[in-house]
NUVEXLUM-113431 format. One line per 2 residues: their letters; for each residue x, y, z of N, C-alpha, C. Coordinates in Angstrom, 1 decimal, padded with zeros to 4 digits. Layout:
REM NUVEXLUM-113431
a> X Y Z X Y Z X Y Z; ...
***
This chain:
REM NUVEXLUM-113431
mt> 198.9 141.6 248.3 198.4 141.6 246.9 197.1 142.5 246.9; 197.1 143.5 246.0 195.9 144.3 245.9 195.4 144.3 244.5
el> 194.1 144.2 244.2 193.5 144.2 242.9 192.5 145.3 242.8; 192.5 146.0 241.7 191.5 147.1 241.5 190.9 146.9 240.1
kv> 189.6 147.0 240.0 189.0 147.0 238.7 188.7 148.4 238.3; 189.1 148.8 237.1 189.0 150.2 236.6 187.6 150.5 236.1
id> 187.1 151.7 236.5 185.8 152.1 236.1 185.9 153.4 235.3; 187.1 153.8 235.0 187.3 155.1 234.2 188.0 154.7 232.9
dg> 188.2 155.8 232.1 189.0 155.6 230.8 189.9 156.8 230.6; 191.1 156.5 230.0 192.0 157.5 229.6 192.8 158.2 230.6
ir> 192.9 157.7 231.8 193.7 158.3 232.9 195.1 157.6 233.0; 196.2 158.3 233.1 197.5 157.7 233.4 197.4 156.8 234.6
id> 198.0 155.6 234.6 197.9 154.7 235.7 198.5 155.3 237.0; 199.6 156.1 236.9 200.2 156.6 238.1 199.2 157.6 238.7
ky> 198.5 158.4 237.9 197.6 159.4 238.5 196.4 158.7 239.0; 195.9 157.6 238.3 194.8 156.8 238.8 195.0 156.2 240.2
li> 196.2 155.7 240.4 196.6 155.0 241.6 196.8 156.0 242.7; 197.3 157.2 242.4 197.4 158.3 243.4 196.1 158.6 244.0
dk> 195.1 158.7 243.1 193.7 159.0 243.6 193.0 157.9 244.3; 193.3 156.6 243.8 192.5 155.5 244.4 193.2 154.9 245.6
cn> 194.5 154.9 245.7 195.3 154.2 246.7 196.0 155.1 247.7; 195.9 156.4 247.5 196.5 157.4 248.4 198.0 157.1 248.5
ms> 198.7 156.8 247.4 200.1 156.6 247.4 200.8 157.7 246.7; 202.0 158.0 247.0 202.8 159.1 246.3 203.1 158.6 244.9
rs> 203.4 159.6 244.0 203.8 159.3 242.7 205.1 158.6 242.7; 206.0 159.0 243.6 207.4 158.3 243.6 207.3 156.9 244.0
ki> 206.4 156.6 244.9 206.2 155.2 245.4 205.6 154.4 244.2; 204.6 154.9 243.5 204.0 154.2 242.4 205.0 154.0 241.3
kk> 205.9 155.0 241.0 206.9 154.8 240.0 207.9 153.7 240.4; 208.2 153.6 241.7 209.1 152.6 242.2 208.5 151.2 242.1
li> 207.2 151.1 242.4 206.5 149.8 242.2 206.5 149.4 240.7; 206.2 150.3 239.9 206.2 150.0 238.4 207.6 149.6 237.9
dn> 208.6 150.4 238.3 210.0 150.1 237.9 210.4 148.7 238.4; 209.9 148.3 239.6 210.3 147.0 240.2 209.4 145.9 239.8
kk> 208.6 146.2 238.8 207.6 145.2 238.2 206.7 144.6 239.3; 206.1 145.5 240.1 205.2 145.1 241.1 203.7 145.5 240.7
if> 203.6 146.2 239.6 202.2 146.6 239.2 202.0 146.1 237.8; 200.8 145.4 237.6 200.5 144.8 236.4 199.0 145.2 236.0
vn> 198.8 145.3 234.7 197.4 145.5 234.2 197.0 144.3 233.4; 196.0 143.6 233.8 195.5 142.4 233.1 196.7 141.4 233.0
gk> 197.5 141.3 234.0 198.6 140.4 234.1 199.8 140.8 233.3; 199.9 142.0 232.7 201.0 142.4 231.9 201.7 143.6 232.6
ev> 203.0 143.8 232.3 203.7 144.9 232.8 203.3 146.2 232.0; 203.3 147.3 232.7 203.0 148.6 232.0 203.9 149.7 232.5
ka> 203.9 150.8 231.8 204.7 151.9 232.1 203.8 152.9 232.9; 204.4 153.9 233.5 203.6 154.9 234.3 202.7 155.7 233.4
sy> 203.1 155.8 232.1 202.3 156.5 231.2 201.1 155.8 230.6; 200.9 154.5 231.0 199.8 153.7 230.5 198.5 154.4 230.8
lv> 197.6 154.4 229.8 196.2 155.0 230.0 195.3 153.9 230.4; 194.7 153.9 231.5 193.8 152.8 232.0 192.5 152.8 231.1
kq> 191.9 151.6 231.0 190.6 151.5 230.3 189.6 150.9 231.2; 188.4 151.1 231.0 187.3 150.6 231.8 187.4 149.0 231.8
dd> 187.3 148.4 233.0 187.3 147.0 233.2 188.7 146.4 233.2; 189.8 147.3 233.0 191.1 146.8 233.3 191.2 146.3 234.8
vi> 192.0 145.3 235.0 192.3 144.8 236.4 193.7 145.2 236.7; 193.9 146.1 237.7 195.3 146.5 238.1 195.6 145.6 239.3
ti> 196.8 145.0 239.2 197.3 144.1 240.3 198.6 144.8 240.9; 198.5 145.1 242.2 199.7 145.6 242.9 200.2 144.5 243.8
sd> 201.4 143.9 243.4 201.8 142.7 244.1 202.5 142.9 245.4; 203.0 144.2 245.6 203.6 144.4 246.9 203.6 145.9 247.1
vf> 202.8 146.4 248.1 202.8 147.8 248.4 203.5 148.0 249.8; 204.0 146.9 250.4 204.6 147.0 251.7 206.1 147.3 251.5
se> 206.6 148.2 252.2 208.1 148.5 252.1 208.7 148.7 253.5; 210.0 148.5 253.6 210.7 148.7 254.8 210.6 150.1 255.3
ed> 210.6 151.1 254.4 210.5 152.5 254.8 209.2 152.8 255.5; 208.2 152.1 255.2 206.9 152.4 255.8 206.6 151.8 257.1
yk> 207.4 150.8 257.6 207.1 150.0 258.7 208.2 149.6 259.6; 208.1 149.7 260.8 209.1 149.3 261.8 208.6 148.0 262.5
ve> 209.4 147.0 262.4 209.0 145.7 262.9 209.3 145.7 264.4; 208.3 145.3 265.2 208.5 145.3 266.7 208.6 143.8 267.1
ge> 209.3 143.6 268.2 209.4 142.3 268.8 208.1 142.0 269.5; 207.7 140.7 269.5 206.5 140.3 270.2 206.8 139.0 271.0
ci> 206.2 138.9 272.1 206.4 137.7 273.0 205.6 136.5 272.5; 206.1 135.8 271.5 205.4 134.7 270.9 206.3 133.4 271.1
pl> 205.7 132.4 271.6 206.5 131.1 271.9 207.2 130.6 270.6; 208.4 130.2 270.8 209.2 129.6 269.7 209.6 128.2 270.1
di> 209.5 127.3 269.1 210.0 125.9 269.3 211.4 125.9 268.7; 212.4 126.0 269.6 213.8 126.1 269.2 214.5 124.8 269.4
ly> 215.0 124.2 268.4 215.7 122.9 268.5 217.2 123.1 268.9; 217.7 124.3 268.5 219.1 124.5 268.8 219.4 126.1 268.8
ed> 220.2 126.5 269.7 220.6 127.9 269.8 221.9 128.1 270.4; 222.8 128.9 269.8 224.0 129.3 270.4 224.2 130.8 270.2
dy> 225.4 131.3 270.3 225.6 132.8 270.2 225.6 133.2 268.7; 225.5 132.3 267.8 225.6 132.6 266.4 224.4 132.3 265.5
ll> 223.6 131.3 265.9 222.5 130.9 265.1 221.4 130.2 265.9; 220.3 130.0 265.2 219.2 129.2 265.8 218.7 128.3 264.7
vv> 218.1 127.1 265.2 217.3 126.3 264.3 215.9 126.2 264.9; 214.9 126.7 264.2 213.6 126.9 264.7 212.6 125.9 264.0
nk> 211.7 125.4 264.7 210.6 124.6 264.1 209.4 125.5 264.0; 209.1 126.0 262.8 208.0 126.9 262.6 206.7 126.1 262.4
ps> 205.6 126.5 263.1 204.4 125.9 263.0 203.7 126.3 261.7; 202.8 125.4 261.2 202.0 125.8 260.0 201.1 126.9 260.4
gm> 200.9 127.9 259.5 200.1 129.0 259.7 200.8 130.3 260.1; 202.1 130.1 260.5 202.9 131.3 260.9 203.7 131.8 259.7
vv> 203.4 133.1 259.4 204.2 133.8 258.3 205.6 134.0 258.8; 206.6 133.9 257.9 208.0 134.1 258.3 208.3 135.5 258.6
hp> 207.9 136.5 257.8 208.3 137.9 258.0 207.1 138.8 257.6; 207.1 140.0 258.2 206.0 140.9 257.8 205.9 141.2 256.3
gn> 204.7 141.5 255.9 204.5 141.8 254.5 203.0 142.3 254.4; 202.5 142.4 253.2 201.1 142.8 253.0 200.2 142.0 253.8
gn> 199.4 142.6 254.6 198.4 141.9 255.4 198.9 141.2 256.6; 200.3 141.1 256.8 200.8 140.4 257.9 201.9 141.3 258.6
hs> 201.5 142.2 259.4 202.4 143.2 260.0 202.8 142.7 261.4; 202.2 141.7 261.9 202.6 141.2 263.3 202.3 139.7 263.4
kt> 202.8 139.2 264.5 202.6 137.7 264.8 203.4 136.8 263.8; 204.4 137.4 263.2 205.2 136.6 262.3 206.4 136.0 263.1
lv> 207.1 135.1 262.4 208.3 134.5 263.0 209.3 135.6 263.4; 209.5 136.6 262.5 210.4 137.6 262.7 210.1 138.4 264.0
na> 208.8 138.7 264.2 208.4 139.4 265.4 208.8 138.6 266.6; 208.6 137.3 266.6 209.0 136.5 267.7 210.5 136.4 267.9
li> 211.3 136.4 266.8 212.7 136.3 266.9 213.3 137.6 267.4; 212.8 138.7 267.0 213.3 140.0 267.5 213.2 140.1 269.0
yh> 212.0 139.6 269.5 211.8 139.6 271.0 212.7 138.7 271.7; 212.8 137.4 271.1 213.6 136.4 271.8 215.1 136.7 271.8
cn> 215.6 137.3 270.7 217.0 137.5 270.5 217.4 139.0 270.9; 216.4 139.7 271.4 216.7 141.1 271.8 217.3 141.9 270.6
nn> 216.7 141.6 269.4 217.2 142.3 268.2 218.6 141.9 267.8; 219.1 140.9 268.3 220.5 140.4 268.0 220.4 139.4 266.8
ls> 220.2 140.0 265.6 220.0 139.2 264.4 220.7 139.8 263.2; 221.0 139.0 262.2 221.7 139.6 261.1 220.9 140.6 260.3
si> 221.6 141.5 259.7 220.9 142.7 259.0 220.9 142.6 257.5; 221.4 141.5 256.9 221.7 141.4 255.5 220.4 141.5 254.7
ng> 219.3 140.9 255.2 218.0 141.0 254.4 217.1 142.2 254.8; 217.7 143.2 255.5 216.9 144.3 255.8 216.2 144.3 257.1
si> 215.5 145.3 257.4 214.8 145.4 258.7 213.5 144.6 258.9; 212.9 144.1 257.8 211.7 143.3 257.9 212.1 141.8 257.8
rp> 213.3 141.5 257.5 213.7 140.1 257.5 215.0 139.8 258.3; 215.2 140.4 259.4 216.4 140.2 260.2 216.6 138.7 260.5
gi> 217.8 138.2 260.3 218.1 136.8 260.7 217.7 135.8 259.7; 216.8 136.1 258.8 216.2 135.1 257.9 217.1 134.7 256.8
vh> 217.7 133.5 256.8 218.6 133.0 255.8 217.8 132.4 254.6; 216.7 131.7 254.9 215.9 131.1 253.9 214.5 131.1 254.5
ri> 213.5 130.8 253.6 212.1 130.8 254.0 211.4 129.6 253.7; 210.3 129.3 254.4 209.3 128.3 254.0 207.9 129.0 254.0
da> 207.0 128.5 253.3 205.7 129.1 253.1 205.0 129.1 254.5; 204.0 130.0 254.6 203.3 130.2 255.9 202.6 128.9 256.3
dt> 202.0 128.2 255.4 201.3 127.0 255.7 202.1 125.7 255.6; 203.4 125.9 255.5 204.4 124.8 255.6 205.0 124.8 257.0
sg> 205.0 123.7 257.6 205.7 123.6 259.0 207.1 123.1 258.8; 207.9 123.3 259.9 209.2 122.7 259.9 210.4 123.6 260.1
ll> 211.6 123.2 259.7 212.8 123.7 260.2 213.3 124.9 259.4; 213.8 125.9 260.1 214.4 127.1 259.5 215.7 127.5 260.2
lv> 216.7 128.0 259.4 217.9 128.5 260.0 217.8 130.0 260.2; 218.3 130.4 261.3 218.3 131.9 261.6 219.7 132.3 262.0
ak> 220.1 133.4 261.5 221.5 133.9 261.7 221.5 135.1 262.7; 222.4 135.1 263.7 222.4 136.2 264.6 223.4 137.3 264.2
nd> 224.3 137.1 263.2 225.1 138.1 262.7 225.4 138.0 261.2; 225.9 139.0 260.6 226.1 139.0 259.2 227.1 138.0 258.7
mv> 228.2 137.7 259.4 229.2 136.8 259.0 228.6 135.4 259.0; 227.8 135.0 260.0 227.1 133.7 260.0 226.1 133.6 258.9
hn> 225.4 134.7 258.7 224.4 134.7 257.6 225.0 134.5 256.2; 226.1 135.2 256.0 226.8 135.1 254.7 227.3 133.6 254.5
dl> 227.8 133.0 255.5 228.4 131.7 255.4 227.3 130.7 255.1; 226.1 130.8 255.8 225.0 129.9 255.6 224.4 130.0 254.2
ak> 224.3 131.3 253.8 223.7 131.6 252.5 224.7 131.0 251.4; 226.0 131.1 251.6 226.9 130.5 250.7 226.8 129.0 250.6
qi> 226.6 128.4 251.8 226.4 126.9 251.8 225.1 126.5 251.0; 224.1 127.3 251.1 222.8 127.1 250.4 223.1 127.2 248.9
se> 223.7 128.3 248.5 224.0 128.5 247.1 224.9 127.5 246.5; 225.8 126.9 247.3 226.7 125.8 246.8 226.0 124.5 246.9
ks> 224.8 124.4 247.4 224.0 123.2 247.5 224.5 122.2 248.5; 225.2 122.7 249.5 225.8 121.8 250.5 224.9 121.6 251.7
vi> 223.9 122.5 251.8 222.9 122.4 252.9 221.9 121.3 252.6; 221.7 120.4 253.5 220.7 119.3 253.3 219.3 119.9 253.7
rk> 218.4 119.8 252.8 217.0 120.3 253.1 216.0 119.2 252.7; 215.4 118.5 253.6 214.5 117.4 253.3 213.1 117.7 253.8
yv> 212.1 117.4 253.0 210.7 117.6 253.3 209.9 116.3 253.2; 208.8 116.3 254.0 207.9 115.1 253.8 206.6 115.7 253.3
al> 205.9 115.1 252.4 204.7 115.6 251.8 203.7 114.4 251.6; 202.4 114.7 251.8 201.4 113.7 251.4 200.8 114.3 250.2
vs> 200.9 113.5 249.1 200.4 114.0 247.8 199.2 113.2 247.3; 198.4 113.8 246.4 197.3 113.1 245.9 197.6 112.1 244.8
gv> 196.9 110.9 244.9 197.2 109.9 243.9 198.3 109.0 244.3; 198.5 107.9 243.5 199.5 106.9 243.8 200.7 107.1 242.8
ik> 201.9 107.4 243.3 203.0 107.5 242.5 203.6 106.1 242.2; 203.8 105.8 241.0 204.3 104.4 240.6 205.8 104.3 240.9
ed> 206.6 105.3 240.5 208.1 105.3 240.6 208.4 105.3 242.1; 209.5 104.6 242.5 210.0 104.6 243.8 210.8 105.9 244.1
sa> 211.4 106.4 243.1 212.1 107.7 243.2 212.2 108.4 241.9; 212.4 109.7 241.9 212.5 110.4 240.6 213.0 111.8 240.9
ti> 213.4 112.5 239.8 213.9 113.9 239.9 213.0 114.7 239.0; 212.5 115.8 239.5 211.8 116.8 238.7 212.7 118.0 238.4
da> 213.0 118.1 237.1 213.9 119.2 236.7 213.1 120.1 235.7; 212.5 121.1 236.3 211.6 121.9 235.5 211.6 123.4 236.0
pi> 211.9 124.3 235.1 212.1 125.7 235.6 210.8 126.3 236.1; 210.9 127.2 237.1 209.8 127.8 237.8 209.8 129.4 237.6
gr> 208.7 130.0 237.3 208.6 131.4 237.2 207.2 131.8 237.6; 206.9 133.1 237.5 205.6 133.7 237.9 204.6 133.3 236.9
ds> 203.4 132.9 237.3 202.3 132.6 236.4 201.8 133.9 235.8; 201.8 133.9 234.5 201.4 135.2 233.8 199.9 135.4 233.9
kd> 199.1 134.4 234.2 197.7 134.5 234.3 197.2 134.8 235.7; 198.1 134.5 236.7 197.8 134.8 238.1 199.1 135.1 238.8
rk> 199.3 136.4 239.1 200.6 136.8 239.6 200.8 136.3 241.0; 199.8 135.8 241.7 200.0 135.3 243.0 200.6 133.9 243.0
km> 200.6 133.3 241.9 201.1 131.9 241.8 202.4 131.8 241.0; 203.1 130.7 241.2 204.2 130.3 240.4 203.8 129.1 239.5
cv> 204.6 128.8 238.5 204.3 127.7 237.6 205.5 127.3 236.9; 205.5 126.1 236.3 206.6 125.6 235.5 206.4 126.3 234.1
tg> 207.5 127.0 233.8 207.4 127.8 232.5 208.8 128.1 232.1; 209.0 128.4 230.8 210.3 128.7 230.2 210.4 130.2 230.1
dn> 209.4 131.0 230.5 209.4 132.4 230.4 209.8 133.1 231.7; 210.9 133.9 231.7 211.3 134.6 233.0 211.4 133.7 234.2
sk> 212.0 132.5 234.0 212.0 131.5 235.0 213.4 131.2 235.5; 213.5 130.4 236.5 214.8 130.0 237.0 214.8 128.4 237.1
na> 216.0 127.8 237.0 216.0 126.4 237.0 215.6 125.9 238.4; 214.9 124.8 238.5 214.4 124.2 239.7 214.5 122.7 239.7
it> 215.1 122.1 240.7 215.3 120.7 240.8 214.8 120.1 242.1; 213.9 119.2 242.1 213.4 118.5 243.3 213.6 117.0 243.1
hf> 214.3 116.4 244.1 214.4 114.9 244.1 213.4 114.4 245.1; 212.7 113.3 244.8 211.8 112.7 245.7 211.9 111.2 245.7
rv> 211.5 110.6 246.8 211.4 109.1 246.9 210.1 108.8 247.7; 209.5 107.7 247.4 208.3 107.2 248.0 208.6 106.6 249.4
lk> 207.8 107.1 250.4 207.9 106.5 251.7 206.9 105.4 251.9; 205.6 105.8 251.6 204.5 104.9 251.7 203.4 105.2 250.7
ry> 202.7 104.1 250.3 201.7 104.3 249.3 200.3 103.9 250.0; 199.3 104.7 249.7 198.0 104.4 250.2 197.1 104.2 248.9
sn> 195.8 103.9 249.1 195.0 103.6 248.0 194.8 104.9 247.1; 194.8 106.1 247.7 194.6 107.3 246.8 195.5 108.4 247.2
at> 196.7 108.1 247.9 197.6 109.1 248.3 199.0 108.5 248.4; 200.0 109.3 248.4 201.4 108.8 248.5 202.2 109.7 249.5
li> 202.9 109.1 250.4 203.7 109.9 251.3 205.1 109.9 250.7; 205.7 111.0 250.5 207.0 111.1 249.9 208.0 112.0 250.7
ec> 209.3 111.7 250.5 210.3 112.6 251.0 210.9 113.4 249.8; 211.0 114.7 250.0 211.6 115.5 248.9 212.9 116.1 249.4
kl> 213.9 116.2 248.5 215.1 116.8 248.8 215.3 117.9 247.7; 215.5 119.1 248.2 215.7 120.3 247.3 217.1 120.5 246.9
et> 217.3 120.6 245.6 218.6 121.0 245.0 218.6 122.5 244.8; 217.5 123.1 244.5 217.3 124.5 244.4 216.2 125.0 245.4
gr> 216.0 126.3 245.6 215.1 126.7 246.5 214.2 127.8 245.9; 213.4 127.5 245.0 212.5 128.4 244.3 211.2 128.6 245.2
th> 210.5 129.7 245.0 209.3 129.9 245.7 208.2 128.8 245.4; 207.7 128.2 246.4 206.6 127.2 246.3 207.1 126.0 245.5
qi> 208.4 125.7 245.5 209.0 124.7 244.5 208.4 123.4 244.6; 208.3 122.8 245.8 207.7 121.4 245.9 206.3 121.4 245.5
rv> 205.5 122.4 245.9 204.1 122.5 245.6 203.9 122.6 244.1; 204.7 123.4 243.4 204.5 123.6 242.0 205.0 122.3 241.2
hm> 206.1 121.8 241.6 206.6 120.6 240.9 205.6 119.4 241.1; 205.1 119.2 242.3 204.2 118.0 242.5 202.9 118.2 241.7
ay> 202.4 119.5 241.7 201.2 119.7 240.9 201.5 119.5 239.4; 202.7 119.9 239.0 203.1 119.7 237.6 203.1 118.3 237.1
ik> 203.4 117.3 238.0 203.4 115.9 237.6 202.1 115.3 238.0; 201.1 116.1 238.3 199.7 115.6 238.5 199.6 114.9 239.9
hp> 200.5 115.2 240.8 200.3 114.6 242.2 200.5 115.8 243.2; 199.5 116.7 243.2 199.6 117.9 244.0 199.6 117.5 245.5
vi> 200.2 118.4 246.3 200.2 118.2 247.7 198.8 118.3 248.2; 198.4 117.4 249.0 197.0 117.4 249.6 196.8 118.6 250.5
nd> 195.6 119.2 250.4 195.2 120.3 251.2 195.8 121.6 250.8; 196.5 121.6 249.6 197.1 122.8 249.1 196.0 123.6 248.3
lv> 195.5 124.7 248.9 194.4 125.4 248.3 194.8 126.3 247.1; 196.1 126.4 246.9 196.6 127.2 245.7 196.9 126.3 244.6
yg> 197.7 125.3 244.8 198.1 124.4 243.7 197.5 123.0 243.6; 196.9 122.6 244.7 196.4 121.3 244.7 195.0 121.1 245.2
yc> 194.2 122.2 245.2 192.8 122.1 245.7 192.0 121.1 244.8; 191.5 120.1 245.4 190.9 119.0 244.7 189.6 118.6 245.5
ks> 188.5 118.7 244.8 187.2 118.4 245.4 187.2 116.9 245.9; 187.8 116.0 245.2 187.8 114.6 245.7 188.6 114.5 247.1
de> 189.7 115.3 247.2 190.4 115.3 248.5 189.5 115.9 249.6; 188.8 117.0 249.3 188.0 117.6 250.2 186.9 116.6 250.7
sf> 186.3 116.0 249.7 185.2 115.0 250.0 185.7 113.9 250.8; 186.9 113.4 250.5 187.5 112.3 251.3 187.7 112.7 252.7
ik> 188.3 113.9 253.0 188.6 114.4 254.4 187.2 114.6 255.1; 186.3 115.2 254.4 185.0 115.4 255.0 184.3 114.1 255.4
gh> 184.5 113.1 254.5 183.9 111.8 254.8 184.5 111.0 255.9; 185.7 111.4 256.3 186.4 110.7 257.4 186.6 111.6 258.6
tn> 185.7 112.6 258.7 185.8 113.5 259.8 184.4 113.5 260.5; 184.5 113.4 261.8 183.3 113.2 262.6 182.4 114.5 262.7
nk> 183.0 115.6 262.7 182.2 116.8 262.9 182.8 118.0 262.1; 182.1 119.0 261.9 182.5 120.2 261.1 183.7 120.9 261.7
ed> 183.8 120.9 263.1 184.9 121.6 263.7 186.2 121.0 263.3; 186.2 119.6 263.3 187.5 118.9 262.9 187.8 119.2 261.5
fd> 186.7 119.1 260.6 186.9 119.4 259.2 187.5 120.8 259.0; 187.0 121.8 259.6 187.5 123.1 259.5 188.9 123.2 260.0
ry> 189.2 122.5 261.0 190.6 122.5 261.6 191.6 121.9 260.6; 191.2 120.8 259.9 192.0 120.2 258.9 192.2 121.1 257.7
ra> 191.2 121.7 257.3 191.3 122.6 256.1 192.2 123.8 256.4; 192.0 124.3 257.6 192.8 125.5 258.0 194.3 125.1 258.2
fg> 194.6 123.9 258.4 196.0 123.5 258.6 196.9 123.8 257.4; 196.3 123.8 256.2 197.1 124.1 255.0 197.7 122.8 254.4
qm> 198.6 123.1 253.4 199.2 121.9 252.7 199.9 120.9 253.5; 199.9 119.7 253.1 200.5 118.6 253.8 202.0 118.5 253.4
lh> 202.7 119.5 253.9 204.1 119.7 253.6 204.9 120.1 254.8; 206.0 119.4 255.1 206.7 119.7 256.3 208.2 119.6 256.1
ak> 208.9 120.6 256.5 210.4 120.7 256.4 211.0 119.9 257.6; 211.3 118.6 257.3 211.7 117.7 258.4 213.1 117.7 258.8
ei> 214.0 118.0 257.9 215.5 117.9 258.2 216.3 119.0 257.6; 217.3 119.5 258.3 218.2 120.5 257.8 219.6 120.1 258.3
gf> 220.6 120.1 257.4 221.9 119.8 257.7 222.9 120.8 257.1; 223.9 121.2 257.9 224.8 122.3 257.5 226.1 122.2 258.3
vh> 227.1 122.9 257.9 228.3 123.1 258.7 228.3 124.4 259.5; 228.5 124.3 260.8 228.4 125.5 261.6 229.5 126.5 261.1
pv> 229.1 127.7 260.8 230.0 128.7 260.3 231.2 129.0 261.2; 231.0 128.8 262.5 232.1 129.2 263.4 232.9 128.0 263.9
tk> 232.2 127.0 264.4 232.8 125.8 265.0 233.2 124.8 263.9; 232.7 124.9 262.7 232.9 124.0 261.6 232.4 122.6 261.9
ek> 231.6 122.4 262.9 231.0 121.1 263.2 229.8 120.9 262.2; 229.7 119.6 261.8 228.6 119.2 261.0 227.3 119.1 261.8
md> 226.3 119.8 261.5 225.1 119.9 262.3 223.9 119.2 261.4; 223.1 118.5 262.1 221.9 117.9 261.4 220.8 117.8 262.4
fr> 219.6 118.4 262.0 218.5 118.4 262.8 217.2 117.8 262.1; 216.4 117.1 262.9 215.2 116.5 262.3 214.1 116.7 263.3
vd> 212.9 116.9 262.7 211.7 117.1 263.5 210.5 116.4 262.9; 209.7 115.7 263.7 208.6 115.0 263.2 207.5 115.9 262.7
vp> 206.6 115.4 261.9 205.5 116.1 261.4 204.5 116.5 262.5; 203.8 117.6 262.4 202.8 118.0 263.5 201.8 116.9 263.7
di> 201.1 116.9 264.8 200.1 115.9 265.1 199.0 115.9 264.2; 198.6 117.1 263.7 197.4 117.2 262.8 197.8 116.6 261.4
fk> 199.1 116.7 261.1 199.5 116.0 259.8 199.3 114.5 260.0; 199.7 114.0 261.1 199.5 112.6 261.4 198.0 112.2 261.4
ei> 197.1 113.0 261.9 195.7 112.7 261.9 195.2 112.6 260.5; 195.6 113.6 259.7 195.1 113.5 258.3 195.6 112.3 257.5
ee> 196.9 112.0 257.8 197.5 110.9 257.1 196.8 109.6 257.5; 196.4 109.5 258.8 195.7 108.3 259.3 194.4 108.0 258.5
my> 193.8 109.1 258.1 192.6 108.9 257.3 192.9 108.1 256.0; 194.0 108.4 255.4 194.4 107.8 254.1 194.9 106.4 254.4
kd> 195.5 106.1 255.5 196.0 104.8 255.9 194.8 103.8 256.0; 193.7 104.3 256.6 192.6 103.4 256.9 191.7 103.2 255.7
n> 191.9 104.0 254.7 190.9 103.9 253.5 191.2 102.6 252.7
***
């Protein structure tokens, strides 16, 4: 994501960006056509004349044509692997695939090295093998396909809602209901293009089922089951019902949570480590039918140790 504040008047936006960003006219046109460039949060045409103090947002200047993804020797926590697929436990903080600002040390870089580039090609050269994604600061299970047939089969299972995807989250406040379903459409936030929100404008249906696992005095541990897979879905939905995921700096940043963690931390180093961990959200279970053997597969992985450390603070309160 790139933001520019305009200091000129009356210049076509495509010419302005050619001068300021050293991009070709064709690339700028492609970004505008693909709705990747906004002015003050609104879509514009290449002929738009910029005004002083306009804020230009370029949501994606990274493209496959510009970058070749290289394999890197990065350790992987693999729960299962055969000739067709992998189930990987991604750590919090690892980006799934290269993009703006993240050209290396991603899960894809590690997979290319580990699999000797033996990955499905359906999602292009910067997302080989990636059937579905989780956020960089969300830990947990991901499916990876080694060929296109397997990828197509797994993607079909996801679209047909037969893949089981369960998450565990620690959210702010005490939820009274033992279980509930959030059925609220999600789309891009018109005021902040980096964020998603519940909206009826240019949105897609989104359904999250959750149940309470444990209640603490000022937090609730829940299990979430996804019926759909929208960007940031659980984080957006929990914030929407006023129980944001704890430690979520985008949707759930809360001074009271920060003060609580700081008050239960012995030193600044631990506090910084907890804050850097990211949102308290973990993809704990994934279940599917193996595309080749037709065996029912189910994998579960416990939350990271640092997740447990933060949860312990709320248990003791």
